[in-house]
C-alpha positions in Angstrom: -9.7 19.7 -9.0 -7.2 19.8 -6.1 -7.2 16.7 -4.2 -7.2 18.7 -1.0 -11.0 19.2 -1.2 -11.7 15.6 -1.1 -9.5 14.9 2.0 -11.8 14.6 5.1 -10.1 15.8 8.4 -10.9 12.3 10.1 -8.3 10.4 8.3 -5.9 8.4 10.3 -2.3 9.3 8.7 0.6 7.4 9.4 4.5 7.3 8.6 6.4 4.3 7.2 8.2 2.2 9.8 11.5 3.0 7.6 11.1 6.7 8.4 13.2 6.4 11.6 13.9 9.3 14.1 14.8 11.6 11.1 11.9 13.9 10.4 13.4 16.0 7.6 12.3 13.6 4.8 9.1 11.9 5.7 5.7 11.3 4.0 2.6 10.3 5.7 -0.3 8.0 4.1 -3.8 7.6 4.7 -5.9 4.8 3.5 -9.2 5.7 1.7 -11.8 3.6 0.0 -10.3 4.2 -3.7 -6.7 3.9 -2.5 -4.0 5.9 -0.5 -3.3 9.5 -0.1 0.1 10.9 0.4 1.2 14.1 1.9 4.5 15.8 3.5 4.6 15.2 7.1 5.9 18.7 7.8 3.1 20.3 5.8 -0.2 18.8 7.0 -2.3 21.4 5.6 -0.4 21.2 2.0 -1.0 19.3 -1.1 -2.0 15.8 -0.9 -1.3 13.1 -3.8 -4.1 10.4 -4.4 -3.1 7.1 -5.7 -5.6 4.3 -6.7 -5.2 0.9 -4.9 -3.6 -1.0 -7.8 -1.3 1.6 -8.7 -0.1 2.1 -5.0 0.2 -1.8 -4.7 2.4 -1.8 -8.2 4.5 1.0 -6.6 5.1 -0.8 -3.1 5.7 -4.3 -4.8 8.3 -2.5 -7.0 10.1 -0.8 -4.1 10.2 -4.3 -2.4 11.8 -6.1 -5.5 14.6 -3.2 -5.3 15.7 -3.5 -1.6 18.9 -4.9 -1.3 19.1 -8.1 0.6 21.1 -8.3 4.0 23.4 -11.3 4.0 22.5 -13.7 6.9 
């Protein structure tokens, strides 16, 4: 079943603070009861990917571990 049929219109979509001014490569996220929905910011009516909360947390924590540290 396509995730799109499960997406209510009243969701609050947001972009990462790391997106910056470049609008060519952004995704948007929306929090839902079961986790997070992700979509292409340039195609709001397109496909939506759904992640359960635990899987999304694992993904984000993995990204944080991979971030290079900035020397002080």
